[in-house]
MIDREN-920039 format. One line per field, with one value per residue: y, z, x of N, C-alpha, C in turn; residue in one letter; residue number from 1. Coordinates in Angstrom, 3 decimals. Last residue first. Example, Ala and Ser with C-alpha at 12.3 -4.5 7.8 and 13.67 -1.06 7.14 Angstrom:
! residues 2
nnorth = [-2.250/-5.690]
nup = [7.080/7.800]
neast = [12.850/13.190]
canorth = [-1.060/-4.500]
caup = [7.140/7.800]
caeast = [13.670/12.300]
cnorth = [0.030/-3.300]
cup = [7.870/7.800]
ceast = [12.900/13.200]
res = [s/a]
n = [2/1]
END
This chain:
! residues 251
nnorth = [-8.305/-11.186/-13.792/-14.700/-15.134/-12.618/-11.129/-12.331/-11.709/-8.930/-8.706/-9.702/-7.820/-5.440/-6.001/-6.367/-4.282/-3.695/-5.592/-4.858/-2.225/-2.636/-4.238/-2.360/-0.551/-2.276/-2.802/-0.215/0.279/-3.017/-5.414/-8.721/-10.964/-11.699/-13.968/-14.073/-11.523/-11.686/-13.737/-12.631/-10.394/-11.615/-12.709/-10.328/-9.148/-11.049/-10.673/-8.096/-8.630/-10.268/-8.426/-6.610/-8.196/-8.656/-6.038/-5.628/-7.451/-6.308/-2.825/-0.805/1.205/0.163/-2.199/-1.117/0.398/-1.667/-3.090/-1.161/-0.594/-2.971/-3.159/-0.825/-1.284/-3.561/-2.499/-0.562/-2.084/-3.282/-1.601/-0.986/2.058/3.760/4.145/6.277/6.325/4.050/4.785/6.248/5.020/3.165/1.251/-1.032/-1.928/-3.037/-2.706/-5.620/-6.165/-5.241/-2.717/-2.592/-4.180/-2.417/-0.314/-1.598/-2.132/0.411/0.882/-0.975/-0.267/2.298/1.883/0.317/1.654/3.198/1.120/0.010/1.986/2.075/-0.723/-1.657/-1.346/-1.890/-3.721/-4.886/-5.136/-2.933/-3.603/-5.760/-4.464/-2.621/-4.367/-5.793/-3.770/-3.016/-5.461/-5.979/-3.840/-4.451/-6.957/-6.294/-4.561/-6.402/-8.184/-6.514/-3.694/-0.349/1.337/1.844/-0.628/-1.830/-4.401/-5.358/-5.388/-7.288/-9.539/-9.808/-10.629/-13.088/-14.528/-14.832/-14.967/-12.788/-11.964/-9.975/-7.847/-7.252/-6.791/-4.473/-2.634/-2.646/-1.757/0.808/1.945/1.823/3.676/6.102/7.468/9.655/9.414/10.406/8.551/6.250/7.233/7.629/4.991/3.986/5.581/4.768/2.154/2.717/3.926/1.825/0.090/1.398/4.196/7.685/9.572/8.816/7.768/10.079/10.764/8.541/8.669/10.909/9.896/7.838/9.252/10.671/8.534/7.384/9.403/9.273/6.693/6.944/8.679/6.846/5.009/6.839/7.705/6.334/7.515/9.904/9.577/9.860/12.491/13.986/13.389/14.606/17.234/18.289/19.295/22.087/23.447/23.249/22.992/20.672/19.113/15.683/13.387/11.164/10.310/12.620/14.403/12.893/12.622/15.293/15.909/14.300/15.560/18.024/17.440]
nup = [15.819/13.753/14.310/16.256/15.647/16.169/14.137/11.882/12.357/12.146/9.439/8.207/9.153/8.029/5.282/5.297/5.555/2.691/1.393/1.975/1.088/-1.686/-2.301/-1.986/-4.033/-6.188/-5.854/-6.374/-9.038/-10.394/-12.647/-13.770/-13.335/-10.957/-9.956/-11.173/-10.628/-7.851/-7.585/-8.854/-7.255/-4.845/-5.614/-6.085/-3.555/-2.167/-3.526/-2.686/0.049/-0.026/-1.033/1.128/3.163/2.075/2.105/4.866/5.676/4.258/4.736/5.266/3.291/0.955/0.656/0.351/-1.970/-3.781/-3.614/-4.452/-7.069/-8.496/-8.518/-9.860/-12.332/-13.271/-13.623/-15.604/-17.718/-18.703/-18.951/-20.323/-20.428/-18.689/-15.716/-14.409/-15.030/-13.848/-11.218/-11.495/-14.446/-16.925/-17.837/-17.765/-15.605/-15.615/-16.543/-16.558/-15.060/-15.006/-13.880/-11.637/-9.900/-9.338/-8.089/-5.720/-4.611/-3.954/-1.886/0.070/0.429/1.520/4.013/5.109/5.237/7.548/9.401/8.933/9.998/12.752/13.551/13.777/16.446/18.369/17.330/16.318/17.556/16.879/14.221/14.623/15.812/13.785/11.687/12.849/13.133/10.478/9.362/10.846/10.011/7.280/7.428/8.739/6.893/4.785/5.861/6.230/3.880/3.164/0.280/-2.362/-4.728/-6.151/-5.197/-6.291/-9.005/-9.022/-8.278/-10.475/-12.361/-11.230/-8.773/-5.205/-2.713/-1.301/-1.106/-2.999/-1.952/0.602/-0.065/-1.606/0.297/2.086/0.418/-0.228/2.314/2.651/0.783/1.918/4.268/3.806/4.287/6.829/8.258/8.124/9.520/12.037/12.776/12.992/15.054/17.227/17.551/18.378/20.828/22.258/22.216/23.437/25.589/25.105/24.835/22.881/20.925/19.527/18.118/16.502/15.032/13.441/11.773/10.545/9.208/7.327/5.920/4.799/3.036/1.291/0.277/-1.016/-3.029/-4.357/-5.333/-7.228/-9.480/-11.547/-11.748/-13.097/-15.709/-15.386/-14.411/-16.574/-18.436/-17.264/-14.935/-12.569/-11.416/-9.864/-9.321/-6.609/-4.381/-1.690/1.455/1.772/1.597/-1.040/-3.647/-5.239/-4.606/-5.165/-7.950/-8.745/-8.082/-10.035/-12.326/-12.139/-12.525]
neast = [18.942/18.285/17.710/15.948/13.366/12.280/13.505/12.360/9.665/9.763/10.478/8.152/6.255/7.183/6.857/3.947/2.103/1.521/-0.028/-2.660/-2.873/-2.422/-4.597/-6.653/-6.105/-6.561/-9.265/-10.354/-9.746/-9.191/-7.710/-8.699/-10.294/-11.428/-9.959/-7.460/-6.488/-6.291/-4.377/-2.130/-1.717/-1.021/1.415/2.828/2.850/4.366/6.781/7.365/7.715/9.955/11.803/11.844/12.868/15.385/16.348/16.411/18.353/20.624/19.862/18.018/17.914/18.978/17.441/14.848/15.175/15.683/13.247/11.422/12.403/12.142/9.307/8.508/9.824/8.534/5.967/6.535/7.347/5.155/2.189/-1.098/-3.035/-4.198/-3.918/-5.008/-7.662/-8.726/-9.235/-11.610/-13.310/-15.230/-16.824/-15.294/-12.903/-10.340/-7.013/-4.835/-1.604/1.018/1.311/-0.220/1.263/3.392/2.074/1.287/3.798/4.621/2.843/3.709/6.431/6.266/5.098/7.451/9.858/9.639/9.586/12.040/13.749/13.035/13.681/16.228/17.097/14.035/11.076/8.218/5.831/4.392/3.893/2.165/-0.053/-0.759/-1.376/-3.505/-5.464/-5.890/-6.786/-9.109/-10.723/-10.985/-12.285/-14.698/-15.838/-16.172/-17.955/-20.249/-19.914/-20.284/-21.542/-21.100/-20.504/-18.523/-18.479/-20.868/-20.189/-18.160/-19.661/-21.317/-19.458/-18.468/-20.771/-19.920/-18.702/-17.857/-15.291/-15.013/-16.658/-15.633/-12.950/-13.196/-14.104/-11.892/-9.813/-10.702/-10.521/-7.783/-6.979/-8.013/-7.793/-6.195/-3.557/-3.353/-4.903/-3.339/-1.110/-2.282/-2.861/-0.272/0.754/-0.806/0.103/2.715/2.249/1.074/3.507/5.704/4.774/5.701/7.684/9.377/7.857/7.101/9.429/9.767/7.371/7.776/9.766/8.303/6.286/7.826/8.928/6.626/5.867/8.069/7.739/5.281/6.085/7.670/5.817/4.519/5.783/4.727/2.212/2.222/1.498/-1.297/-1.494/-0.552/-2.545/-4.749/-3.764/-2.829/-0.377/-1.518/-3.797/-4.291/-1.542/-2.072/-2.207/-2.366/-3.683/-2.504/-2.726/-3.190/-1.163/1.127/0.829/0.961/3.582/4.812/3.910/5.171/7.835]
canorth = [-7.837/-9.800/-13.512/-14.313/-16.240/-13.766/-10.819/-12.338/-13.115/-9.542/-8.262/-10.345/-9.242/-5.574/-5.744/-7.489/-4.829/-2.748/-5.687/-6.221/-2.515/-1.743/-4.805/-3.542/-0.122/-1.680/-3.897/-0.861/1.121/-1.798/-4.590/-7.479/-10.784/-10.738/-13.657/-15.271/-11.937/-10.690/-13.899/-13.898/-10.223/-10.827/-13.603/-11.302/-8.454/-10.791/-11.967/-8.342/-7.721/-10.799/-9.619/-6.187/-7.633/-9.783/-6.724/-4.807/-7.634/-7.571/-3.890/-1.842/1.480/1.442/-2.275/-2.052/1.068/-0.635/-3.742/-1.723/0.452/-2.440/-4.215/-1.079/-0.120/-3.623/-3.596/-0.180/-1.193/-4.075/-1.497/-1.692/0.915/3.558/2.997/5.991/7.480/4.031/3.923/6.930/5.215/4.085/2.564/-0.365/-1.277/-3.806/-2.073/-4.558/-6.463/-6.570/-3.064/-1.750/-4.692/-3.719/-0.076/-1.045/-3.242/-0.314/1.651/-0.963/-1.591/2.104/2.508/-0.150/0.686/3.863/2.066/-0.749/1.608/3.245/-0.162/-1.797/-0.492/-1.925/-2.730/-4.510/-6.263/-3.048/-2.451/-5.989/-5.543/-2.155/-3.362/-6.473/-4.487/-2.034/-4.782/-6.901/-3.973/-3.191/-6.830/-7.259/-4.067/-5.220/-8.663/-7.117/-4.830/-1.379/0.815/2.688/-0.128/-0.445/-3.543/-5.227/-4.544/-5.918/-9.085/-9.412/-9.405/-11.926/-14.449/-14.497/-16.223/-12.964/-12.973/-11.231/-8.476/-7.500/-7.913/-5.707/-2.944/-3.018/-3.068/-0.199/1.871/1.043/2.264/5.707/6.162/9.838/8.906/11.064/9.935/6.233/6.814/8.789/5.941/3.373/5.638/6.147/2.399/1.997/4.682/2.975/-0.309/1.083/2.832/6.601/9.813/9.557/6.821/9.382/11.686/8.927/7.557/10.944/11.051/7.515/8.318/11.388/9.458/6.635/9.044/10.490/7.045/6.032/9.144/8.035/4.586/6.257/8.401/6.059/6.157/9.951/9.549/8.615/11.374/14.042/13.002/13.148/16.728/18.024/17.881/21.270/23.533/22.434/23.813/21.194/20.172/16.829/14.569/11.744/9.307/11.477/14.852/13.312/11.437/14.532/16.564/14.056/14.174/17.968/17.757]
caup = [17.184/13.939/13.159/16.671/15.406/16.959/15.547/12.056/12.316/13.411/10.477/7.977/9.448/9.488/5.843/5.052/6.778/3.614/1.277/2.271/2.506/-0.902/-2.380/-1.133/-2.641/-5.999/-5.664/-5.073/-8.012/-10.246/-11.444/-13.866/-14.628/-11.779/-9.490/-11.151/-12.015/-8.459/-7.026/-9.332/-8.670/-4.912/-5.213/-7.165/-4.656/-1.771/-3.603/-4.108/-0.378/0.506/-1.810/-0.201/3.315/2.335/0.825/4.039/6.142/3.816/4.328/6.287/4.637/1.448/0.848/1.432/-0.714/-3.547/-3.268/-3.109/-6.041/-8.235/-7.946/-8.502/-11.511/-12.993/-12.679/-14.295/-17.096/-17.789/-19.264/-19.444/-21.071/-19.964/-16.488/-14.172/-15.422/-15.278/-11.505/-11.146/-13.013/-16.457/-17.660/-19.064/-15.572/-16.184/-15.801/-17.204/-15.142/-15.579/-15.049/-12.759/-10.468/-9.954/-9.375/-6.625/-5.026/-4.988/-3.117/-0.399/-0.062/0.226/2.958/5.098/4.160/6.251/9.367/8.519/8.589/11.870/13.585/12.478/15.393/18.131/18.140/15.708/17.662/18.272/14.541/14.011/16.516/15.125/11.534/12.505/14.310/11.456/8.825/10.931/11.418/7.700/6.770/9.328/8.229/4.624/5.510/7.373/4.506/3.577/1.623/-1.385/-3.726/-6.511/-4.921/-4.831/-8.525/-9.410/-7.436/-9.199/-12.585/-11.458/-10.074/-6.313/-3.443/-1.439/-0.147/-3.190/-3.238/0.416/0.804/-2.215/-0.863/2.528/1.063/-1.274/1.653/3.542/0.535/0.530/4.309/3.730/2.999/5.766/8.127/7.559/8.130/11.300/12.575/12.056/13.710/16.748/17.184/17.127/19.781/21.864/21.676/22.012/25.331/25.141/25.863/23.998/21.817/20.362/19.103/17.411/15.951/14.470/12.625/11.329/10.278/8.292/6.627/5.769/4.149/2.050/0.982/0.116/-2.037/-3.782/-4.274/-6.099/-8.239/-11.223/-11.210/-11.649/-15.409/-15.900/-13.587/-15.304/-18.721/-17.383/-16.249/-12.652/-11.696/-10.007/-10.687/-7.519/-5.312/-2.761/0.579/1.930/1.801/0.305/-2.606/-5.294/-4.494/-3.785/-7.099/-8.989/-7.350/-8.615/-12.081/-12.074/-11.183]
caeast = [18.652/18.703/18.568/17.286/14.276/11.836/13.794/13.818/10.101/9.337/11.403/9.451/6.111/7.122/8.191/4.862/2.707/2.157/1.430/-2.205/-3.066/-1.560/-3.251/-6.602/-6.041/-5.237/-8.306/-10.520/-9.162/-9.988/-7.739/-7.932/-9.653/-12.170/-11.319/-8.304/-6.714/-7.172/-5.717/-2.712/-2.037/-2.250/0.323/2.624/2.193/2.983/6.099/7.141/6.653/8.699/11.469/11.413/11.525/14.484/16.179/15.542/16.973/20.021/20.770/18.244/17.418/19.468/18.896/15.137/14.834/16.685/14.513/11.283/12.332/13.485/10.135/8.046/10.149/9.969/6.179/5.979/8.326/5.961/3.606/-0.171/-2.377/-4.881/-3.439/-3.591/-6.862/-8.474/-8.093/-10.373/-13.168/-14.202/-17.444/-15.498/-14.216/-11.453/-8.104/-5.620/-3.031/0.753/2.099/-0.611/0.012/3.657/2.714/0.282/2.933/5.354/2.690/2.331/6.053/6.919/4.293/6.065/9.663/9.728/8.469/10.866/13.839/12.837/12.319/15.565/17.674/15.466/11.784/9.496/6.765/4.798/4.729/3.472/0.642/-0.380/-0.318/-2.263/-4.955/-5.425/-5.608/-7.978/-10.360/-10.366/-10.983/-13.767/-15.517/-15.345/-16.623/-19.560/-20.575/-19.327/-21.750/-20.404/-21.443/-18.857/-17.325/-20.733/-21.286/-17.853/-18.545/-21.908/-20.223/-17.610/-20.096/-20.814/-18.958/-19.300/-15.743/-14.292/-16.897/-17.074/-13.313/-12.691/-14.937/-13.233/-9.731/-10.560/-11.821/-8.647/-6.684/-8.274/-8.455/-7.636/-4.036/-2.590/-5.360/-4.688/-0.969/-1.763/-3.961/-1.213/1.337/-0.910/-1.288/2.477/2.940/0.251/2.204/5.756/5.248/4.722/6.672/9.971/8.522/6.127/8.873/10.845/7.613/6.739/10.051/9.491/5.935/6.983/9.808/7.419/4.981/7.800/8.971/5.420/5.113/8.297/6.743/3.797/6.115/6.129/2.321/2.441/2.932/-0.729/-1.945/0.160/-1.166/-4.724/-4.151/-4.262/-0.597/-0.314/-3.295/-5.093/-2.345/-1.227/-2.747/-1.471/-4.526/-2.495/-2.466/-4.093/-2.552/0.855/0.888/-0.264/2.504/5.066/3.517/3.714/7.394]
cnorth = [-6.964/-9.377/-12.074/-14.012/-15.915/-14.937/-12.015/-12.077/-13.202/-11.005/-8.854/-9.974/-9.963/-7.047/-5.872/-7.198/-5.949/-3.401/-4.788/-6.304/-3.898/-2.066/-3.945/-4.154/-1.285/-1.186/-3.367/-1.971/0.484/-0.928/-3.488/-6.674/-9.530/-10.405/-12.751/-14.923/-13.139/-11.079/-12.935/-14.066/-11.480/-10.621/-12.873/-12.246/-9.414/-10.098/-11.825/-9.673/-7.928/-9.934/-10.230/-7.355/-7.178/-9.306/-7.904/-5.423/-6.803/-7.823/-5.160/-2.969/0.469/1.682/-0.989/-2.132/0.173/0.094/-2.711/-2.441/-0.159/-1.420/-3.690/-2.107/-0.339/-2.472/-3.698/-1.257/-0.751/-3.237/-2.292/-1.484/0.288/2.422/2.783/4.887/7.203/5.203/3.911/6.086/5.874/4.206/3.605/1.014/-0.519/-3.138/-2.546/-3.936/-5.313/-6.889/-4.343/-2.117/-3.888/-4.299/-1.396/-0.851/-2.767/-1.486/1.060/-0.247/-1.594/0.780/2.416/0.554/0.242/2.898/2.811/0.109/0.902/2.878/1.060/-1.169/-0.569/-1.122/-2.801/-3.376/-5.934/-4.175/-2.527/-4.822/-5.776/-3.216/-2.882/-5.483/-5.139/-2.709/-3.795/-6.224/-4.861/-3.290/-5.560/-7.103/-4.985/-4.648/-7.499/-7.618/-5.427/-2.468/-0.291/2.193/0.643/0.185/-2.079/-4.274/-4.298/-4.949/-7.632/-8.920/-8.889/-10.629/-13.122/-14.511/-16.013/-14.261/-13.236/-12.335/-9.859/-8.250/-8.258/-6.924/-4.260/-3.415/-3.545/-1.602/0.822/0.888/1.347/4.205/5.582/8.530/9.069/10.623/10.641/7.649/6.783/8.443/7.168/4.331/5.085/6.276/3.797/2.213/4.039/3.843/0.885/0.734/2.496/5.241/8.653/9.746/7.512/8.446/10.977/9.862/7.896/9.846/11.151/8.662/8.007/10.484/10.250/7.529/8.298/10.219/8.293/6.343/8.258/8.656/5.766/5.775/7.838/6.732/5.853/8.576/9.490/8.498/10.063/12.848/13.002/12.639/15.203/17.502/17.511/19.810/22.637/22.422/22.948/22.028/20.678/17.926/15.800/12.894/9.854/10.566/13.675/13.715/11.790/13.288/15.808/14.682/13.795/16.556/17.692]
cup = [17.190/15.354/13.163/15.528/15.788/16.835/16.431/13.511/12.534/13.483/11.835/9.082/9.309/9.885/7.363/5.528/6.543/4.844/2.296/2.304/2.885/0.587/-1.605/-1.125/-1.688/-4.565/-5.519/-4.840/-6.635/-9.225/-11.546/-12.592/-14.798/-13.097/-10.444/-10.842/-12.081/-9.902/-7.666/-8.852/-9.236/-6.359/-5.278/-6.846/-5.803/-2.864/-3.224/-4.322/-1.850/0.073/-1.341/-1.078/1.967/2.476/0.983/2.677/5.327/4.409/3.940/5.843/5.677/2.903/1.462/1.720/0.473/-2.233/-2.948/-2.674/-4.645/-7.101/-7.575/-7.795/-10.057/-12.087/-12.290/-13.252/-15.720/-17.120/-18.231/-19.890/-20.077/-20.768/-17.757/-15.074/-15.306/-15.761/-12.973/-11.483/-12.746/-14.951/-17.173/-18.931/-16.882/-16.099/-16.428/-16.234/-15.801/-15.755/-15.734/-14.038/-11.675/-10.579/-10.101/-8.021/-5.982/-5.506/-4.264/-1.723/-0.634/-0.390/1.576/4.024/4.029/5.129/8.035/8.536/8.121/10.393/12.672/12.438/14.042/16.918/17.814/16.522/17.116/18.479/15.969/14.275/15.955/15.865/12.896/12.314/14.014/12.679/9.844/10.445/11.580/9.151/7.208/8.750/8.901/5.962/5.313/7.045/5.634/4.332/1.919/0.046/-2.654/-5.509/-5.205/-4.482/-7.022/-8.959/-7.744/-8.226/-11.286/-11.579/-10.240/-7.635/-4.570/-2.140/-0.236/-2.269/-3.350/-0.882/0.658/-1.383/-1.522/1.371/1.485/-0.712/0.540/2.951/1.460/0.316/2.930/3.758/2.836/4.378/6.974/7.329/7.436/9.824/11.790/11.765/12.664/15.336/16.629/16.638/18.424/20.806/21.329/21.438/23.861/25.052/26.032/25.132/22.986/21.361/20.058/18.501/16.960/15.499/13.760/12.270/11.156/9.488/7.684/6.569/5.227/3.243/1.836/0.945/-0.797/-2.734/-3.608/-4.999/-7.032/-9.926/-10.778/-11.027/-13.914/-15.539/-14.069/-14.428/-17.442/-17.669/-16.276/-14.017/-11.815/-10.228/-10.930/-8.931/-6.347/-3.687/-0.409/0.963/2.048/0.384/-1.189/-4.081/-4.483/-3.618/-5.652/-8.116/-7.530/-7.771/-10.615/-11.779/-11.049]
ceast = [17.401/18.327/19.064/18.239/15.717/12.800/13.448/14.204/11.603/9.756/11.049/10.432/7.448/7.045/8.242/6.283/3.724/2.794/2.140/-0.692/-2.539/-1.658/-2.257/-5.211/-5.928/-5.070/-6.888/-9.493/-9.249/-9.265/-8.786/-8.091/-8.831/-11.469/-12.078/-9.751/-7.643/-7.492/-6.708/-4.142/-2.680/-2.682/-1.015/1.472/1.884/2.206/4.631/6.427/6.323/7.518/10.151/11.018/10.976/13.047/15.226/15.306/15.977/18.638/20.029/19.169/17.882/19.086/19.437/16.622/15.148/16.431/15.599/12.562/12.264/13.449/11.525/8.902/9.714/10.393/7.645/6.229/7.841/7.043/4.392/1.267/-1.409/-4.271/-4.249/-3.055/-5.374/-7.639/-7.731/-9.149/-11.830/-14.207/-16.448/-16.103/-14.436/-12.819/-9.409/-6.618/-3.786/-0.732/1.683/0.141/-0.429/2.397/2.975/0.857/1.847/4.526/3.505/2.174/4.642/6.482/4.934/5.220/8.204/9.375/8.468/9.604/12.580/12.845/12.163/14.174/16.970/15.880/13.270/10.108/8.144/5.806/5.251/4.417/2.039/0.416/0.178/-1.117/-3.613/-4.821/-5.033/-6.698/-9.130/-9.892/-10.260/-12.371/-14.496/-14.903/-15.663/-18.160/-19.749/-20.066/-20.744/-20.563/-20.674/-19.820/-17.628/-19.597/-21.161/-18.939/-18.214/-20.838/-20.837/-18.406/-19.347/-20.043/-19.967/-19.684/-17.241/-14.794/-16.279/-17.341/-14.791/-13.060/-14.503/-14.131/-11.115/-10.490/-11.787/-10.034/-7.492/-8.094/-8.708/-8.412/-5.542/-3.048/-4.647/-5.205/-2.334/-1.601/-3.506/-2.364/0.378/-0.348/-1.484/1.056/2.702/0.920/1.320/4.377/5.080/5.405/5.692/8.979/9.217/6.797/7.923/10.333/8.699/6.961/9.037/9.863/7.134/6.667/9.037/8.340/5.752/6.896/8.764/6.647/5.167/7.376/7.452/4.756/5.368/6.566/3.749/2.619/3.205/0.749/-1.335/-0.207/-0.338/-3.311/-4.081/-4.706/-2.052/-0.691/-2.083/-4.530/-3.041/-2.108/-1.707/-1.914/-3.663/-3.499/-2.510/-3.944/-3.519/-0.607/0.565/-0.307/1.184/3.965/3.745/3.224/5.875]
res = [x/x/x/x/x/x/x/x/x/x/x/x/x/x/x/x/x/x/x/x/x/x/x/x/x/x/x/x/x/x/x/x/x/x/x/x/x/x/x/x/x/x/x/x/x/x/x/x/x/x/x/x/x/x/x/x/x/x/x/x/x/x/x/x/x/x/x/x/x/x/x/x/x/x/x/x/x/x/x/x/x/x/x/x/x/x/x/x/x/x/x/x/x/x/x/x/x/x/x/x/x/x/x/x/x/x/x/x/x/x/x/x/x/x/x/x/x/x/x/x/x/x/x/x/x/x/x/x/x/x/x/x/x/x/x/x/x/x/x/x/x/x/x/x/x/x/x/x/x/x/x/x/x/x/x/x/x/x/x/x/x/x/x/x/x/x/x/x/x/x/x/x/x/x/x/x/x/x/x/x/x/x/x/x/x/x/x/x/x/x/x/x/x/x/x/x/x/x/x/x/x/x/x/x/x/x/x/x/x/x/x/x/x/x/x/x/x/x/x/x/x/x/x/x/x/x/x/x/x/x/x/x/x/x/x/x/x/x/x/x/x/x/x/x/x/x/x/x/x/x/x]
n = [251/250/249/248/247/246/245/244/243/242/241/240/239/238/237/236/235/234/233/232/231/230/229/228/227/226/225/224/223/222/221/220/219/218/217/216/215/214/213/212/211/210/209/208/207/206/205/204/203/202/201/200/199/198/197/196/195/194/193/192/191/190/189/188/187/186/185/184/183/182/181/180/179/178/177/176/175/174/173/172/171/170/169/168/167/166/165/164/163/162/161/160/159/158/157/156/155/154/153/152/151/150/149/148/147/146/145/144/143/142/141/140/139/138/137/136/135/134/133/132/131/130/129/128/127/126/125/124/123/122/121/120/119/118/117/116/115/114/113/112/111/110/109/108/107/106/105/104/103/102/101/100/99/98/97/96/95/94/93/92/91/90/89/88/87/86/85/84/83/82/81/80/79/78/77/76/75/74/73/72/71/70/69/68/67/66/65/64/63/62/61/60/59/58/57/56/55/54/53/52/51/50/49/48/47/46/45/44/43/42/41/40/39/38/37/36/35/34/33/32/31/30/29/28/27/26/25/24/23/22/21/20/19/18/17/16/15/14/13/12/11/10/9/8/7/6/5/4/3/2/1]
END
């Protein structure tokens, strides 16, 4: 249970006693609970969405959900997305990219990436209506956190000076990647049947492509790139479902 609490304390701003899950061993084991945290966040968002849709049109309700998700996570992954965008889009050597990502200031590419992520999530959420909307709202944060676990299993942590991300992955384990993959598929099937499985497969594919790009650019992961991958993969279930609705494959 301490590892579960450690996952919630790191990934969310939900207040928990400081003594629960505060050791390095708890943090390392908490990685397996990252998708579970995503499931809990999705359940909160889905319940909130039901309440909001009773009083608001779908677009402002969707925008509110995106902001609530950012608030519940303390903007942690958005910050990683901004830092990663600044570094990766700088056309600089690897060492300089890592320096840029470590800078606490957010540059123009970072601001652009964060803005685009928020806008796209809102637009895709507003595009997904009907019986599959609650399931995909739950699956969205699950996908992002499962993607983080998948990357942690196959890529090394590359900051020799250490960092928060290093506490979660002192060593690699393919079991982590398999766990993240199985979790997103199982969650997709349980929540939405075959469209959920398709969304899970698309999310896993997005995570794999992101892993290839991160490895190619800097040779491994940092806390920032893990956050960026979470933000990139999160809207994939919504995107897949919106395409299915547009093509008439589901109602």
